[in-house]
mmCIF file of the N, C-alpha and C atoms, coordinates in Angstrom:
data_MODEL
# 
_entry.id   MODEL 
# 
loop_
_atom_site.group_PDB 
_atom_site.id 
_atom_site.type_symbol 
_atom_site.label_atom_id 
_atom_site.label_alt_id 
_atom_site.label_comp_id 
_atom_site.label_asym_id 
_atom_site.label_entity_id 
_atom_site.label_seq_id 
_atom_site.pdbx_PDB_ins_code 
_atom_site.Cartn_x 
_atom_site.Cartn_y 
_atom_site.Cartn_z 
_atom_site.occupancy 
_atom_site.B_iso_or_equiv 
_atom_site.pdbx_formal_charge 
_atom_site.auth_seq_id 
_atom_site.auth_comp_id 
_atom_site.auth_asym_id 
_atom_site.auth_atom_id 
_atom_site.pdbx_PDB_model_num 
ATOM 1   N N  . MET A 1 1  ? 104.855 93.525  89.760 1.00 0.00 ? 1  MET A N  1 
ATOM 2   C CA . MET A 1 1  ? 104.851 92.897  88.458 1.00 0.00 ? 1  MET A CA 1 
ATOM 3   C C  . MET A 1 1  ? 105.952 91.855  88.389 1.00 0.00 ? 1  MET A C  1 
ATOM 4   N N  . ALA A 1 2  ? 105.645 90.707  87.859 1.00 0.00 ? 2  ALA A N  1 
ATOM 5   C CA . ALA A 1 2  ? 106.631 89.645  87.701 1.00 0.00 ? 2  ALA A CA 1 
ATOM 6   C C  . ALA A 1 2  ? 107.626 90.040  86.613 1.00 0.00 ? 2  ALA A C  1 
ATOM 7   N N  . ALA A 1 3  ? 108.840 89.537  86.746 1.00 0.00 ? 3  ALA A N  1 
ATOM 8   C CA . ALA A 1 3  ? 109.860 89.814  85.744 1.00 0.00 ? 3  ALA A CA 1 
ATOM 9   C C  . ALA A 1 3  ? 109.430 89.224  84.412 1.00 0.00 ? 3  ALA A C  1 
ATOM 10  N N  . SER A 1 4  ? 109.629 89.994  83.353 1.00 0.00 ? 4  SER A N  1 
ATOM 11  C CA . SER A 1 4  ? 109.314 89.503  82.022 1.00 0.00 ? 4  SER A CA 1 
ATOM 12  C C  . SER A 1 4  ? 110.467 89.832  81.086 1.00 0.00 ? 4  SER A C  1 
ATOM 13  N N  . ILE A 1 5  ? 110.674 88.963  80.132 1.00 0.00 ? 5  ILE A N  1 
ATOM 14  C CA . ILE A 1 5  ? 111.780 89.093  79.197 1.00 0.00 ? 5  ILE A CA 1 
ATOM 15  C C  . ILE A 1 5  ? 111.224 89.047  77.785 1.00 0.00 ? 5  ILE A C  1 
ATOM 16  N N  . ALA A 1 6  ? 111.691 89.952  76.945 1.00 0.00 ? 6  ALA A N  1 
ATOM 17  C CA . ALA A 1 6  ? 111.348 89.910  75.524 1.00 0.00 ? 6  ALA A CA 1 
ATOM 18  C C  . ALA A 1 6  ? 112.643 89.900  74.736 1.00 0.00 ? 6  ALA A C  1 
ATOM 19  N N  . LEU A 1 7  ? 112.769 88.941  73.844 1.00 0.00 ? 7  LEU A N  1 
ATOM 20  C CA . LEU A 1 7  ? 113.893 88.879  72.922 1.00 0.00 ? 7  LEU A CA 1 
ATOM 21  C C  . LEU A 1 7  ? 113.313 89.156  71.547 1.00 0.00 ? 7  LEU A C  1 
ATOM 22  N N  . ILE A 1 8  ? 113.767 90.230  70.930 1.00 0.00 ? 8  ILE A N  1 
ATOM 23  C CA . ILE A 1 8  ? 113.211 90.664  69.658 1.00 0.00 ? 8  ILE A CA 1 
ATOM 24  C C  . ILE A 1 8  ? 114.287 90.573  68.589 1.00 0.00 ? 8  ILE A C  1 
ATOM 25  N N  . THR A 1 9  ? 114.019 89.770  67.580 1.00 0.00 ? 9  THR A N  1 
ATOM 26  C CA . THR A 1 9  ? 114.949 89.650  66.458 1.00 0.00 ? 9  THR A CA 1 
ATOM 27  C C  . THR A 1 9  ? 114.515 90.612  65.355 1.00 0.00 ? 9  THR A C  1 
ATOM 28  N N  . GLY A 1 10 ? 115.468 91.016  64.546 1.00 0.00 ? 10 GLY A N  1 
ATOM 29  C CA . GLY A 1 10 ? 115.171 91.984  63.497 1.00 0.00 ? 10 GLY A CA 1 
ATOM 30  C C  . GLY A 1 10 ? 114.796 93.330  64.073 1.00 0.00 ? 10 GLY A C  1 
ATOM 31  N N  . ALA A 1 11 ? 115.353 93.647  65.238 1.00 0.00 ? 11 ALA A N  1 
ATOM 32  C CA . ALA A 1 11 ? 114.942 94.832  65.988 1.00 0.00 ? 11 ALA A CA 1 
ATOM 33  C C  . ALA A 1 11 ? 115.508 96.139  65.453 1.00 0.00 ? 11 ALA A C  1 
ATOM 34  N N  . SER A 1 12 ? 116.376 96.085  64.459 1.00 0.00 ? 12 SER A N  1 
ATOM 35  C CA . SER A 1 12 ? 117.006 97.328  64.006 1.00 0.00 ? 12 SER A CA 1 
ATOM 36  C C  . SER A 1 12 ? 116.099 98.197  63.152 1.00 0.00 ? 12 SER A C  1 
ATOM 37  N N  . SER A 1 13 ? 114.993 97.642  62.644 1.00 0.00 ? 13 SER A N  1 
ATOM 38  C CA . SER A 1 13 ? 114.087 98.445  61.816 1.00 0.00 ? 13 SER A CA 1 
ATOM 39  C C  . SER A 1 13 ? 112.746 97.748  61.661 1.00 0.00 ? 13 SER A C  1 
ATOM 40  N N  . GLY A 1 14 ? 111.823 98.439  61.046 1.00 0.00 ? 14 GLY A N  1 
ATOM 41  C CA . GLY A 1 14 ? 110.533 97.863  60.692 1.00 0.00 ? 14 GLY A CA 1 
ATOM 42  C C  . GLY A 1 14 ? 109.743 97.323  61.863 1.00 0.00 ? 14 GLY A C  1 
ATOM 43  N N  . ILE A 1 15 ? 109.119 96.175  61.635 1.00 0.00 ? 15 ILE A N  1 
ATOM 44  C CA . ILE A 1 15 ? 108.238 95.589  62.644 1.00 0.00 ? 15 ILE A CA 1 
ATOM 45  C C  . ILE A 1 15 ? 109.010 95.185  63.904 1.00 0.00 ? 15 ILE A C  1 
ATOM 46  N N  . GLY A 1 16 ? 110.255 94.780  63.770 1.00 0.00 ? 16 GLY A N  1 
ATOM 47  C CA . GLY A 1 16 ? 111.049 94.430  64.948 1.00 0.00 ? 16 GLY A CA 1 
ATOM 48  C C  . GLY A 1 16 ? 111.264 95.624  65.858 1.00 0.00 ? 16 GLY A C  1 
ATOM 49  N N  . ALA A 1 17 ? 111.566 96.778  65.277 1.00 0.00 ? 17 ALA A N  1 
ATOM 50  C CA . ALA A 1 17 ? 111.746 97.998  66.068 1.00 0.00 ? 17 ALA A CA 1 
ATOM 51  C C  . ALA A 1 17 ? 110.437 98.409  66.730 1.00 0.00 ? 17 ALA A C  1 
ATOM 52  N N  . GLU A 1 18 ? 109.337 98.241  66.009 1.00 0.00 ? 18 GLU A N  1 
ATOM 53  C CA . GLU A 1 18 ? 108.034 98.583  66.584 1.00 0.00 ? 18 GLU A CA 1 
ATOM 54  C C  . GLU A 1 18 ? 107.673 97.638  67.725 1.00 0.00 ? 18 GLU A C  1 
ATOM 55  N N  . PHE A 1 19 ? 107.975 96.342  67.579 1.00 0.00 ? 19 PHE A N  1 
ATOM 56  C CA . PHE A 1 19 ? 107.762 95.405  68.689 1.00 0.00 ? 19 PHE A CA 1 
ATOM 57  C C  . PHE A 1 19 ? 108.539 95.870  69.919 1.00 0.00 ? 19 PHE A C  1 
ATOM 58  N N  . ALA A 1 20 ? 109.778 96.302  69.711 1.00 0.00 ? 20 ALA A N  1 
ATOM 59  C CA . ALA A 1 20 ? 110.599 96.777  70.829 1.00 0.00 ? 20 ALA A CA 1 
ATOM 60  C C  . ALA A 1 20 ? 109.941 97.976  71.509 1.00 0.00 ? 20 ALA A C  1 
ATOM 61  N N  . ARG A 1 21 ? 109.429 98.906  70.724 1.00 0.00 ? 21 ARG A N  1 
ATOM 62  C CA . ARG A 1 21 ? 108.773 100.085 71.301 1.00 0.00 ? 21 ARG A CA 1 
ATOM 63  C C  . ARG A 1 21 ? 107.521 99.703  72.090 1.00 0.00 ? 21 ARG A C  1 
ATOM 64  N N  . GLN A 1 22 ? 106.774 98.738  71.582 1.00 0.00 ? 22 GLN A N  1 
ATOM 65  C CA . GLN A 1 22 ? 105.544 98.321  72.252 1.00 0.00 ? 22 GLN A CA 1 
ATOM 66  C C  . GLN A 1 22 ? 105.824 97.528  73.533 1.00 0.00 ? 22 GLN A C  1 
ATOM 67  N N  . LEU A 1 23 ? 106.879 96.728  73.524 1.00 0.00 ? 23 LEU A N  1 
ATOM 68  C CA . LEU A 1 23 ? 107.179 95.859  74.661 1.00 0.00 ? 23 LEU A CA 1 
ATOM 69  C C  . LEU A 1 23 ? 108.034 96.535  75.744 1.00 0.00 ? 23 LEU A C  1 
ATOM 70  N N  . ALA A 1 24 ? 108.758 97.578  75.394 1.00 0.00 ? 24 ALA A N  1 
ATOM 71  C CA . ALA A 1 24 ? 109.672 98.225  76.335 1.00 0.00 ? 24 ALA A CA 1 
ATOM 72  C C  . ALA A 1 24 ? 109.015 98.610  77.659 1.00 0.00 ? 24 ALA A C  1 
ATOM 73  N N  . PRO A 1 25 ? 107.821 99.200  77.654 1.00 0.00 ? 25 PRO A N  1 
ATOM 74  C CA . PRO A 1 25 ? 107.240 99.578  78.949 1.00 0.00 ? 25 PRO A CA 1 
ATOM 75  C C  . PRO A 1 25 ? 106.704 98.393  79.752 1.00 0.00 ? 25 PRO A C  1 
ATOM 76  N N  . GLU A 1 26 ? 106.611 97.225  79.132 1.00 0.00 ? 26 GLU A N  1 
ATOM 77  C CA . GLU A 1 26 ? 106.025 96.053  79.779 1.00 0.00 ? 26 GLU A CA 1 
ATOM 78  C C  . GLU A 1 26 ? 107.046 95.044  80.300 1.00 0.00 ? 26 GLU A C  1 
ATOM 79  N N  . CYS A 1 27 ? 108.293 95.149  79.860 1.00 0.00 ? 27 CYS A N  1 
ATOM 80  C CA . CYS A 1 27 ? 109.290 94.111  80.152 1.00 0.00 ? 27 CYS A CA 1 
ATOM 81  C C  . CYS A 1 27 ? 110.364 94.605  81.109 1.00 0.00 ? 27 CYS A C  1 
ATOM 82  N N  . SER A 1 28 ? 110.746 93.727  82.002 1.00 0.00 ? 28 SER A N  1 
ATOM 83  C CA . SER A 1 28 ? 111.853 94.068  82.894 1.00 0.00 ? 28 SER A CA 1 
ATOM 84  C C  . SER A 1 28 ? 113.192 93.870  82.197 1.00 0.00 ? 28 SER A C  1 
ATOM 85  N N  . ASP A 1 29 ? 113.244 92.983  81.220 1.00 0.00 ? 29 ASP A N  1 
ATOM 86  C CA . ASP A 1 29 ? 114.451 92.749  80.417 1.00 0.00 ? 29 ASP A CA 1 
ATOM 87  C C  . ASP A 1 29 ? 114.062 92.753  78.947 1.00 0.00 ? 29 ASP A C  1 
ATOM 88  N N  . LEU A 1 30 ? 114.826 93.476  78.156 1.00 0.00 ? 30 LEU A N  1 
ATOM 89  C CA . LEU A 1 30 ? 114.570 93.583  76.730 1.00 0.00 ? 30 LEU A CA 1 
ATOM 90  C C  . LEU A 1 30 ? 115.872 93.290  76.004 1.00 0.00 ? 30 LEU A C  1 
ATOM 91  N N  . VAL A 1 31 ? 115.847 92.294  75.121 1.00 0.00 ? 31 VAL A N  1 
ATOM 92  C CA . VAL A 1 31 ? 117.025 91.896  74.356 1.00 0.00 ? 31 VAL A CA 1 
ATOM 93  C C  . VAL A 1 31 ? 116.732 92.196  72.887 1.00 0.00 ? 31 VAL A C  1 
ATOM 94  N N  . LEU A 1 32 ? 117.570 93.017  72.273 1.00 0.00 ? 32 LEU A N  1 
ATOM 95  C CA . LEU A 1 32 ? 117.400 93.404  70.881 1.00 0.00 ? 32 LEU A CA 1 
ATOM 96  C C  . LEU A 1 32 ? 118.480 92.734  70.041 1.00 0.00 ? 32 LEU A C  1 
ATOM 97  N N  . VAL A 1 33 ? 118.054 92.019  69.003 1.00 0.00 ? 33 VAL A N  1 
ATOM 98  C CA . VAL A 1 33 ? 118.997 91.290  68.154 1.00 0.00 ? 33 VAL A CA 1 
ATOM 99  C C  . VAL A 1 33 ? 118.775 91.677  66.698 1.00 0.00 ? 33 VAL A C  1 
ATOM 100 N N  . ALA A 1 34 ? 119.864 91.993  66.003 1.00 0.00 ? 34 ALA A N  1 
ATOM 101 C CA . ALA A 1 34 ? 119.841 92.260  64.568 1.00 0.00 ? 34 ALA A CA 1 
ATOM 102 C C  . ALA A 1 34 ? 121.284 92.341  64.086 1.00 0.00 ? 34 ALA A C  1 
ATOM 103 N N  . ARG A 1 35 ? 121.452 92.441  62.795 1.00 0.00 ? 35 ARG A N  1 
ATOM 104 C CA . ARG A 1 35 ? 122.806 92.506  62.241 1.00 0.00 ? 35 ARG A CA 1 
ATOM 105 C C  . ARG A 1 35 ? 123.442 93.880  62.393 1.00 0.00 ? 35 ARG A C  1 
ATOM 106 N N  . ARG A 1 36 ? 122.656 94.934  62.372 1.00 0.00 ? 36 ARG A N  1 
ATOM 107 C CA . ARG A 1 36 ? 123.193 96.299  62.306 1.00 0.00 ? 36 ARG A CA 1 
ATOM 108 C C  . ARG A 1 36 ? 123.336 96.919  63.696 1.00 0.00 ? 36 ARG A C  1 
ATOM 109 N N  . ARG A 1 37 ? 124.542 96.880  64.215 1.00 0.00 ? 37 ARG A N  1 
ATOM 110 C CA . ARG A 1 37 ? 124.854 97.372  65.561 1.00 0.00 ? 37 ARG A CA 1 
ATOM 111 C C  . ARG A 1 37 ? 124.483 98.841  65.730 1.00 0.00 ? 37 ARG A C  1 
ATOM 112 N N  . GLU A 1 38 ? 124.784 99.678  64.747 1.00 0.00 ? 38 GLU A N  1 
ATOM 113 C CA . GLU A 1 38 ? 124.529 101.113 64.876 1.00 0.00 ? 38 GLU A CA 1 
ATOM 114 C C  . GLU A 1 38 ? 123.036 101.380 65.076 1.00 0.00 ? 38 GLU A C  1 
ATOM 115 N N  . ARG A 1 39 ? 122.209 100.709 64.301 1.00 0.00 ? 39 ARG A N  1 
ATOM 116 C CA . ARG A 1 39 ? 120.764 100.915 64.432 1.00 0.00 ? 39 ARG A CA 1 
ATOM 117 C C  . ARG A 1 39 ? 120.239 100.369 65.757 1.00 0.00 ? 39 ARG A C  1 
ATOM 118 N N  . LEU A 1 40 ? 120.783 99.240  66.192 1.00 0.00 ? 40 LEU A N  1 
ATOM 119 C CA . LEU A 1 40 ? 120.381 98.687  67.490 1.00 0.00 ? 40 LEU A CA 1 
ATOM 120 C C  . LEU A 1 40 ? 120.740 99.639  68.617 1.00 0.00 ? 40 LEU A C  1 
ATOM 121 N N  . ASP A 1 41 ? 121.944 100.180 68.555 1.00 0.00 ? 41 ASP A N  1 
ATOM 122 C CA . ASP A 1 41 ? 122.376 101.121 69.593 1.00 0.00 ? 41 ASP A CA 1 
ATOM 123 C C  . ASP A 1 41 ? 121.491 102.367 69.616 1.00 0.00 ? 41 ASP A C  1 
ATOM 124 N N  . ALA A 1 42 ? 121.122 102.859 68.429 1.00 0.00 ? 42 ALA A N  1 
ATOM 125 C CA . ALA A 1 42 ? 120.252 104.035 68.359 1.00 0.00 ? 42 ALA A CA 1 
ATOM 126 C C  . ALA A 1 42 ? 118.875 103.724 68.959 1.00 0.00 ? 42 ALA A C  1 
ATOM 127 N N  . LEU A 1 43 ? 118.321 102.572 68.607 1.00 0.00 ? 43 LEU A N  1 
ATOM 128 C CA . LEU A 1 43 ? 117.022 102.179 69.154 1.00 0.00 ? 43 LEU A CA 1 
ATOM 129 C C  . LEU A 1 43 ? 117.107 101.998 70.667 1.00 0.00 ? 43 LEU A C  1 
ATOM 130 N N  . ALA A 1 44 ? 118.157 101.336 71.132 1.00 0.00 ? 44 ALA A N  1 
ATOM 131 C CA . ALA A 1 44 ? 118.328 101.133 72.574 1.00 0.00 ? 44 ALA A CA 1 
ATOM 132 C C  . ALA A 1 44 ? 118.393 102.476 73.300 1.00 0.00 ? 44 ALA A C  1 
ATOM 133 N N  . GLY A 1 45 ? 119.105 103.440 72.719 1.00 0.00 ? 45 GLY A N  1 
ATOM 134 C CA . GLY A 1 45 ? 119.183 104.767 73.321 1.00 0.00 ? 45 GLY A CA 1 
ATOM 135 C C  . GLY A 1 45 ? 117.824 105.451 73.386 1.00 0.00 ? 45 GLY A C  1 
ATOM 136 N N  . ASP A 1 46 ? 117.055 105.330 72.312 1.00 0.00 ? 46 ASP A N  1 
ATOM 137 C CA . ASP A 1 46 ? 115.710 105.912 72.292 1.00 0.00 ? 46 ASP A CA 1 
ATOM 138 C C  . ASP A 1 46 ? 114.817 105.265 73.344 1.00 0.00 ? 46 ASP A C  1 
ATOM 139 N N  . LEU A 1 47 ? 114.877 103.948 73.450 1.00 0.00 ? 47 LEU A N  1 
ATOM 140 C CA . LEU A 1 47 ? 114.041 103.228 74.423 1.00 0.00 ? 47 LEU A CA 1 
ATOM 141 C C  . LEU A 1 47 ? 114.442 103.565 75.848 1.00 0.00 ? 47 LEU A C  1 
ATOM 142 N N  . GLU A 1 48 ? 115.744 103.718 76.068 1.00 0.00 ? 48 GLU A N  1 
ATOM 143 C CA . GLU A 1 48 ? 116.230 104.071 77.407 1.00 0.00 ? 48 GLU A CA 1 
ATOM 144 C C  . GLU A 1 48 ? 115.708 105.444 77.828 1.00 0.00 ? 48 GLU A C  1 
ATOM 145 N N  . LYS A 1 49 ? 115.747 106.403 76.911 1.00 0.00 ? 49 LYS A N  1 
ATOM 146 C CA . LYS A 1 49 ? 115.262 107.762 77.213 1.00 0.00 ? 49 LYS A CA 1 
ATOM 147 C C  . LYS A 1 49 ? 113.754 107.774 77.425 1.00 0.00 ? 49 LYS A C  1 
ATOM 148 N N  . GLU A 1 50 ? 113.029 107.096 76.545 1.00 0.00 ? 50 GLU A N  1 
ATOM 149 C CA . GLU A 1 50 ? 111.573 107.172 76.582 1.00 0.00 ? 50 GLU A CA 1 
ATOM 150 C C  . GLU A 1 50 ? 110.939 106.329 77.674 1.00 0.00 ? 50 GLU A C  1 
ATOM 151 N N  . PHE A 1 51 ? 111.503 105.146 77.941 1.00 0.00 ? 51 PHE A N  1 
ATOM 152 C CA . PHE A 1 51 ? 110.859 104.203 78.858 1.00 0.00 ? 51 PHE A CA 1 
ATOM 153 C C  . PHE A 1 51 ? 111.696 103.844 80.077 1.00 0.00 ? 51 PHE A C  1 
ATOM 154 N N  . SER A 1 52 ? 112.867 104.436 80.225 1.00 0.00 ? 52 SER A N  1 
ATOM 155 C CA . SER A 1 52 ? 113.764 104.139 81.349 1.00 0.00 ? 52 SER A CA 1 
ATOM 156 C C  . SER A 1 52 ? 114.100 102.656 81.445 1.00 0.00 ? 52 SER A C  1 
ATOM 157 N N  . VAL A 1 53 ? 114.311 102.038 80.298 1.00 0.00 ? 53 VAL A N  1 
ATOM 158 C CA . VAL A 1 53 ? 114.767 100.644 80.248 1.00 0.00 ? 53 VAL A CA 1 
ATOM 159 C C  . VAL A 1 53 ? 116.195 100.641 79.718 1.00 0.00 ? 53 VAL A C  1 
ATOM 160 N N  . ARG A 1 54 ? 116.898 99.580  79.979 1.00 0.00 ? 54 ARG A N  1 
ATOM 161 C CA . ARG A 1 54 ? 118.262 99.444  79.478 1.00 0.00 ? 54 ARG A CA 1 
ATOM 162 C C  . ARG A 1 54 ? 118.338 98.152  78.666 1.00 0.00 ? 54 ARG A C  1 
ATOM 163 N N  . PRO A 1 55 ? 118.007 98.215  77.366 1.00 0.00 ? 55 PRO A N  1 
ATOM 164 C CA . PRO A 1 55 ? 118.006 97.005  76.550 1.00 0.00 ? 55 PRO A CA 1 
ATOM 165 C C  . PRO A 1 55 ? 119.405 96.419  76.386 1.00 0.00 ? 55 PRO A C  1 
ATOM 166 N N  . HIS A 1 56 ? 119.432 95.114  76.289 1.00 0.00 ? 56 HIS A N  1 
ATOM 167 C CA . HIS A 1 56 ? 120.669 94.390  75.991 1.00 0.00 ? 56 HIS A CA 1 
ATOM 168 C C  . HIS A 1 56 ? 120.725 94.254  74.471 1.00 0.00 ? 56 HIS A C  1 
ATOM 169 N N  . VAL A 1 57 ? 121.783 94.747  73.851 1.00 0.00 ? 57 VAL A N  1 
ATOM 170 C CA . VAL A 1 57 ? 121.923 94.763  72.399 1.00 0.00 ? 57 VAL A CA 1 
ATOM 171 C C  . VAL A 1 57 ? 122.886 93.665  71.967 1.00 0.00 ? 57 VAL A C  1 
ATOM 172 N N  . ILE A 1 58 ? 122.445 92.866  70.994 1.00 0.00 ? 58 ILE A N  1 
ATOM 173 C CA . ILE A 1 58 ? 123.301 91.816  70.431 1.00 0.00 ? 58 ILE A CA 1 
ATOM 174 C C  . ILE A 1 58 ? 123.280 91.952  68.912 1.00 0.00 ? 58 ILE A C  1 
ATOM 175 N N  . ALA A 1 59 ? 124.424 92.307  68.354 1.00 0.00 ? 59 ALA A N  1 
ATOM 176 C CA . ALA A 1 59 ? 124.558 92.378  66.897 1.00 0.00 ? 59 ALA A CA 1 
ATOM 177 C C  . ALA A 1 59 ? 124.948 90.991  66.398 1.00 0.00 ? 59 ALA A C  1 
ATOM 178 N N  . LYS A 1 60 ? 124.023 90.359  65.687 1.00 0.00 ? 60 LYS A N  1 
ATOM 179 C CA . LYS A 1 60 ? 124.257 88.971  65.264 1.00 0.00 ? 60 LYS A CA 1 
ATOM 180 C C  . LYS A 1 60 ? 123.460 88.696  63.998 1.00 0.00 ? 60 LYS A C  1 
ATOM 181 N N  . ASP A 1 61 ? 124.068 88.020  63.048 1.00 0.00 ? 61 ASP A N  1 
ATOM 182 C CA . ASP A 1 61 ? 123.380 87.567  61.842 1.00 0.00 ? 61 ASP A CA 1 
ATOM 183 C C  . ASP A 1 61 ? 122.816 86.177  62.146 1.00 0.00 ? 61 ASP A C  1 
ATOM 184 N N  . LEU A 1 62 ? 121.515 86.116  62.378 1.00 0.00 ? 62 LEU A N  1 
ATOM 185 C CA . LEU A 1 62 ? 120.891 84.859  62.788 1.00 0.00 ? 62 LEU A CA 1 
ATOM 186 C C  . LEU A 1 62 ? 120.782 83.836  61.667 1.00 0.00 ? 62 LEU A C  1 
ATOM 187 N N  . SER A 1 63 ? 121.120 84.216  60.442 1.00 0.00 ? 63 SER A N  1 
ATOM 188 C CA . SER A 1 63 ? 121.116 83.237  59.352 1.00 0.00 ? 63 SER A CA 1 
ATOM 189 C C  . SER A 1 63 ? 122.386 82.382  59.379 1.00 0.00 ? 63 SER A C  1 
ATOM 190 N N  . ARG A 1 64 ? 123.358 82.818  60.166 1.00 0.00 ? 64 ARG A N  1 
ATOM 191 C CA . ARG A 1 64 ? 124.617 82.086  60.286 1.00 0.00 ? 64 ARG A CA 1 
ATOM 192 C C  . ARG A 1 64 ? 124.448 80.887  61.220 1.00 0.00 ? 64 ARG A C  1 
ATOM 193 N N  . GLU A 1 65 ? 124.988 79.761  60.833 1.00 0.00 ? 65 GLU A N  1 
ATOM 194 C CA . GLU A 1 65 ? 124.897 78.550  61.653 1.00 0.00 ? 65 GLU A CA 1 
ATOM 195 C C  . GLU A 1 65 ? 125.508 78.802  63.034 1.00 0.00 ? 65 GLU A C  1 
ATOM 196 N N  . GLY A 1 66 ? 124.793 78.403  64.056 1.00 0.00 ? 66 GLY A N  1 
ATOM 197 C CA . GLY A 1 66 ? 125.259 78.548  65.425 1.00 0.00 ? 66 GLY A CA 1 
ATOM 198 C C  . GLY A 1 66 ? 124.953 79.891  66.066 1.00 0.00 ? 66 GLY A C  1 
ATOM 199 N N  . ALA A 1 67 ? 124.413 80.833  65.292 1.00 0.00 ? 67 ALA A N  1 
ATOM 200 C CA . ALA A 1 67 ? 124.166 82.177  65.821 1.00 0.00 ? 67 ALA A CA 1 
ATOM 201 C C  . ALA A 1 67 ? 123.134 82.170  66.943 1.00 0.00 ? 67 ALA A C  1 
ATOM 202 N N  . SER A 1 68 ? 122.097 81.349  66.809 1.00 0.00 ? 68 SER A N  1 
ATOM 203 C CA . SER A 1 68 ? 121.076 81.337  67.868 1.00 0.00 ? 68 SER A CA 1 
ATOM 204 C C  . SER A 1 68 ? 121.652 80.822  69.186 1.00 0.00 ? 68 SER A C  1 
ATOM 205 N N  . ALA A 1 69 ? 122.547 79.856  69.118 1.00 0.00 ? 69 ALA A N  1 
ATOM 206 C CA . ALA A 1 69 ? 123.200 79.359  70.335 1.00 0.00 ? 69 ALA A CA 1 
ATOM 207 C C  . ALA A 1 69 ? 124.084 80.446  70.953 1.00 0.00 ? 69 ALA A C  1 
ATOM 208 N N  . GLU A 1 70 ? 124.714 81.252  70.104 1.00 0.00 ? 70 GLU A N  1 
ATOM 209 C CA . GLU A 1 70 ? 125.539 82.348  70.611 1.00 0.00 ? 70 GLU A CA 1 
ATOM 210 C C  . GLU A 1 70 ? 124.679 83.393  71.324 1.00 0.00 ? 70 GLU A C  1 
ATOM 211 N N  . VAL A 1 71 ? 123.517 83.690  70.758 1.00 0.00 ? 71 VAL A N  1 
ATOM 212 C CA . VAL A 1 71 ? 122.598 84.637  71.407 1.00 0.00 ? 71 VAL A CA 1 
ATOM 213 C C  . VAL A 1 71 ? 122.161 84.088  72.765 1.00 0.00 ? 71 VAL A C  1 
ATOM 214 N N  . PHE A 1 72 ? 121.800 82.821  72.793 1.00 0.00 ? 72 PHE A N  1 
ATOM 215 C CA . PHE A 1 72 ? 121.402 82.189  74.045 1.00 0.00 ? 72 PHE A CA 1 
ATOM 216 C C  . PHE A 1 72 ? 122.514 82.295  75.082 1.00 0.00 ? 72 PHE A C  1 
ATOM 217 N N  . ALA A 1 73 ? 123.750 82.018  74.677 1.00 0.00 ? 73 ALA A N  1 
ATOM 218 C CA . ALA A 1 73 ? 124.888 82.096  75.599 1.00 0.00 ? 73 ALA A CA 1 
ATOM 219 C C  . ALA A 1 73 ? 125.122 83.527  76.077 1.00 0.00 ? 73 ALA A C  1 
ATOM 220 N N  . GLU A 1 74 ? 124.962 84.501  75.188 1.00 0.00 ? 74 GLU A N  1 
ATOM 221 C CA . GLU A 1 74 ? 125.184 85.901  75.561 1.00 0.00 ? 74 GLU A CA 1 
ATOM 222 C C  . GLU A 1 74 ? 124.136 86.424  76.529 1.00 0.00 ? 74 GLU A C  1 
ATOM 223 N N  . THR A 1 75 ? 122.910 85.952  76.405 1.00 0.00 ? 75 THR A N  1 
ATOM 224 C CA . THR A 1 75 ? 121.861 86.466  77.267 1.00 0.00 ? 75 THR A CA 1 
ATOM 225 C C  . THR A 1 75 ? 121.904 85.856  78.660 1.00 0.00 ? 75 THR A C  1 
ATOM 226 N N  . GLY A 1 76 ? 122.324 84.609  78.760 1.00 0.00 ? 76 GLY A N  1 
ATOM 227 C CA . GLY A 1 76 ? 122.367 83.941  80.060 1.00 0.00 ? 76 GLY A CA 1 
ATOM 228 C C  . GLY A 1 76 ? 121.012 83.496  80.567 1.00 0.00 ? 76 GLY A C  1 
ATOM 229 N N  . TYR A 1 77 ? 120.025 83.491  79.692 1.00 0.00 ? 77 TYR A N  1 
ATOM 230 C CA . TYR A 1 77 ? 118.681 83.059  80.101 1.00 0.00 ? 77 TYR A CA 1 
ATOM 231 C C  . TYR A 1 77 ? 118.490 81.597  79.829 1.00 0.00 ? 77 TYR A C  1 
# 
């Protein structure tokens, strides 16, 4: 399988968390972005246990100017 990357915003709850659950078994790299670090860490832990993936967690408020560039820099993609 070719390497695949999914970057999911709003991943701490709702549809973003569900996208993460659906994509985790399909992606070689999973990047979870949201404002709430605690919820992201909990989701990442659940995904790691269930799907043997190690998501990259970025706590960031994307409504803040420059935040998307910071996410890009943190991921290295």
